[in-house]
C-alpha positions in Angstrom: 101.8 105.4 103.5 100.2 102.1 102.4 99.7 101.4 98.7 96.6 99.2 98.4 95.4 96.9 95.6 92.0 95.1 95.5 91.7 92.2 97.9 92.1 88.8 96.4 91.4 85.2 97.4 95.1 84.6 97.5 98.3 86.6 97.6 99.3 89.9 98.9 97.0 92.9 98.9 99.5 95.7 99.3 102.9 96.6 97.9 104.2 96.4 101.5 103.1 92.7 101.5 105.5 92.1 98.6 108.5 93.3 100.6 110.8 90.3 101.3 109.6 88.4 98.3 111.7 88.3 95.2 108.9 87.9 92.7 105.1 88.6 92.3 102.7 86.6 90.2 101.4 88.1 86.9 98.0 88.5 88.6 99.5 90.4 91.6 101.6 92.6 89.3 98.5 93.3 87.2 96.5 94.5 90.2 99.4 96.7 91.5 99.8 98.2 88.0 96.1 98.5 87.4 96.3 96.5 84.2 94.8 93.3 82.8 96.9 90.2 83.4 97.0 89.6 79.6 98.4 93.1 79.2 101.1 92.3 81.7 102.0 89.0 80.0 102.2 90.8 76.6 104.5 93.5 78.2 106.7 90.7 79.6 106.9 89.0 76.2 107.7 92.4 74.6 110.4 93.2 77.2 108.6 96.2 78.6 108.1 94.6 82.0 110.8 92.3 83.3 109.7 88.8 83.9 111.1 85.4 84.7 109.5 82.2 83.5 108.9 79.7 86.2 107.5 76.5 84.6 104.4 77.5 82.7 103.9 80.8 84.6 105.8 84.1 84.7 106.9 86.1 87.7 107.7 89.9 87.9 110.5 91.0 90.1 109.2 92.7 93.2 112.0 95.3 93.1 110.8 96.4 89.7 107.2 96.7 90.9 108.2 98.8 93.8 110.4 101.1 91.6 107.5 101.4 89.0 105.2 102.4 91.8 107.7 105.0 93.0 108.2 103.3 96.4 111.7 103.6 97.8 113.3 100.3 98.7 
């Protein structure tokens, strides 16, 4: 079964595309979770969604996204 998210100009378009990657961008996570990117950033800051700061951007662990979507690793 393929879990699709809306197509973008850049980045993966399915959860399967995230496999093999350690982190997803906030924008990718927002599309997968069907949330606004600002909501994802707020949730990272609140500790609700795990995130790692990389320079001036944040990344969300792919393993967490797969688990949140109910996809077995």
